[in-house]
N, C-alpha and C positions, 0 to 999 in steps of 0.2 A: 688604385686598388679599392675594391669595394668590400665593405664589411657587411656580412650577413649575420643576422641574429636568428637563432633557432628558438622558437617559442615552445617551451615545455608546458604541457598540460599536466595537471595532477592525475595520478593514477587512481582510477575508481575501482574499488574492491567489490567483487560480486557478492561475497558473503556478507559484507557490511550492508550493501544495498538491500539484500534479501532480508536481513535482520531488521533493518529500518522499516521495510515494507510490512514485515510481520508485526513488529511492536507498535510502530507509529504510522502505519499506512493510512489510517483513517484521517490523519492530519497532513499527509503528503510529504513526510520527511524524506522518503526515498526519492521522490521527484525533485525536491530541492537539492538533495545530495548529488544527483546526476546532472541536472539541468540548470541549477542556480535559481535565484529568486524571481527570474522572469518567466518561469514555467506556468502556463495557464492551468494545466491539469493539477499541478500541485496546489494552486490557489483554490481550485474547485474542491479538492479534498479538504483544505483548511477551512473553507467556508461552511462545511457541514456542522462544525461545532457551534458557531453562532446561529446557524439555522435551527439546530435542535434546541438551543436555549430560547430562541425567539418563539418556536412552537410551544415550548413549555409555558412561556409568559402569555402568549395569545390564547392558548387553549388549555387552561389549567385543569379542566375536568376531563380532558381526553386521556385515553389509556396511555400509560408510559411507553408502550411499544410504538405508538404513532409519534410520540414526542422524540423518541430516539431513532426513528427510522432513517433520517438522512445520515446520521453518524454510523448506523449499522450497515447501510448500503455502501458507504465509503470504506468501512472496515472490510467488507467482503471483497470489494474491488482491490483493496490493498493486499489481501491474502492472495488473490488471483495474480496480481502483479508480482508478488514475491515468488510465486511458483514459476511464472513465465520468465522472469529475469534470472532466477536461480538455476533453471534448467537449460538456459541458453549455453551452447558450447563456448568454451573459453576463447576460441579463435574468433567467433562471431562477436563475442563480448568485447574483446580487445579491438576489433575493427570498428565497432560502433562507439564505444565509450573511452577507449584508451589509445586511439590512433596516434596522438601526439605525445604520449607519455614516455615512450622509449622503453617500456617494460612490458612483460607479458604476464598474464594471469595463470595461476596454478592453484585451482581450488581443491580443497581436500574435505576431510570429514566434518569440519565445523559447518560447512554449507549443507551437507547432508542432514545434520541434526536440525538445522533451521528449517529445511524443507519438510522434514517429517513432522516437526511441530506445527508448521504452517498448514500442512494438509490435515492434521488431526483437528486443530482448533478451527480452521476455516470450514471444514466439512461439518463439524458440530454446530458452528454458528449458522451456517446455511440451513441445516436441517431444523434447528430450533426456530430460526426466523420464519421459515415456511410453515412450520407447525403452528406457531403463534398467529401468523397472518391468517391462515385458514380457520383457526379457532375463532378469531375475532370476526372474520367475515361471515362464517356460516353458522356459528352458535352464539355470537355476541359475547364471547369470552367466558362461556360456561365452564370451561376446563381450566381456568386460571385467571 
């Protein structure tokens, strides 16, 4: 008689993932939640904080915008990932991230609130980033 063991994987919640991407996407928290500590893209997100600190130390006279640019770009990518992951259909989500959990996802209104907040803050951050970049590039920062 053979004994078979069924390996249960933890169930990944789509709303939690989107919330992590919204709040801590610039540090890669959502990537580590989904893929674990071996995720290269998660570490790329996490590396933007020391990169911004290094830019602040190396170029103390540079505009704050340039010093925070790696962190800002990572945050924008985090907002985009929150939207992409949150808008994924439950069946596709379960097939990709919950195949071995034995449970199915049933997302509701909390995810909708996270997605609306992500879209509002993400779009505002993108517009502000573009405006500041063009201000610095074309006027030398004359408007701020």
